[in-house]
N, C-alpha and C positions, 0 to 999 in steps of 0.2 A: 318545300318538302323534298327530301332526297329520293331519287329513284333507286331501284334495286341494285343497279350497277354501282352507283356512287356509295351505297351502303357496303357493298362487297368490297370495294376498293379500300374504304376506310377500315373495315374490320381486318383486312390483310395487313394493314399497318400496325396493328396493336403489338404483335410480337417484336417488331423492329423498335417501336417506341419503348416497350418494356425493357428490352436489352439496353438501350441507350440510357434510360433512366437508372437502371441498376448499375451500370458502369460509372455514371456520373456520381451516384450516391457513394460508391466504393472509394473513388478518388477524392471526393469532398471530405469523407470521413477521415482518410489518411492525412489529407492536407490540414485538417483541424487539430491533428495530434493524437487522434484516437486510433485504436487498433480495430481491425476487422477480422471476423471469423469466416472462413470459407470451408467448403467440403470439396476435397479433390482426391481422386484415386483411393477412395476408401479411408480417408483420414479427415479429421477436423483439424484445421490449421489456423492459428492466430497470425495475422500479418500485421507487422508493426510499421509505423510511418518511415522508419529508416530502411525498410525493405527486408529486415530479418523475419524469419518465419519460425514458429514453434508448433510442433505437433501436439495437440491437446489430447487426442485419443483416436483409436482406430474405430471405424464405423463400417457397416455393410455398404458394399458398393451399390450404386443405384441400379434399379431394374429399368432397362429400356422398354418404353411403352410405344406401341405403334399408334400413330395418330389416326383417328377415324373421324369421318365426317358423316353427318346425316342432316336431312332437311325436314322440317316440320311443315306439313301441308297447311296452307291457310284455309 
């Protein structure tokens, strides 16, 4: 059984693992010859395997959300 510190440590790794998995999927998709759609600076952009980019449409820029933490008492 994991103790509280071990669980906290593992939970802290989730954002890092998610970022790594997302980047890997991005590059694997391009390497397979398919395009990828990303959102950047208020635009939806299609990225092609040869590196070219095509703006698909303008979108609203994202709203920054302040991260909040809370703890549920056991």
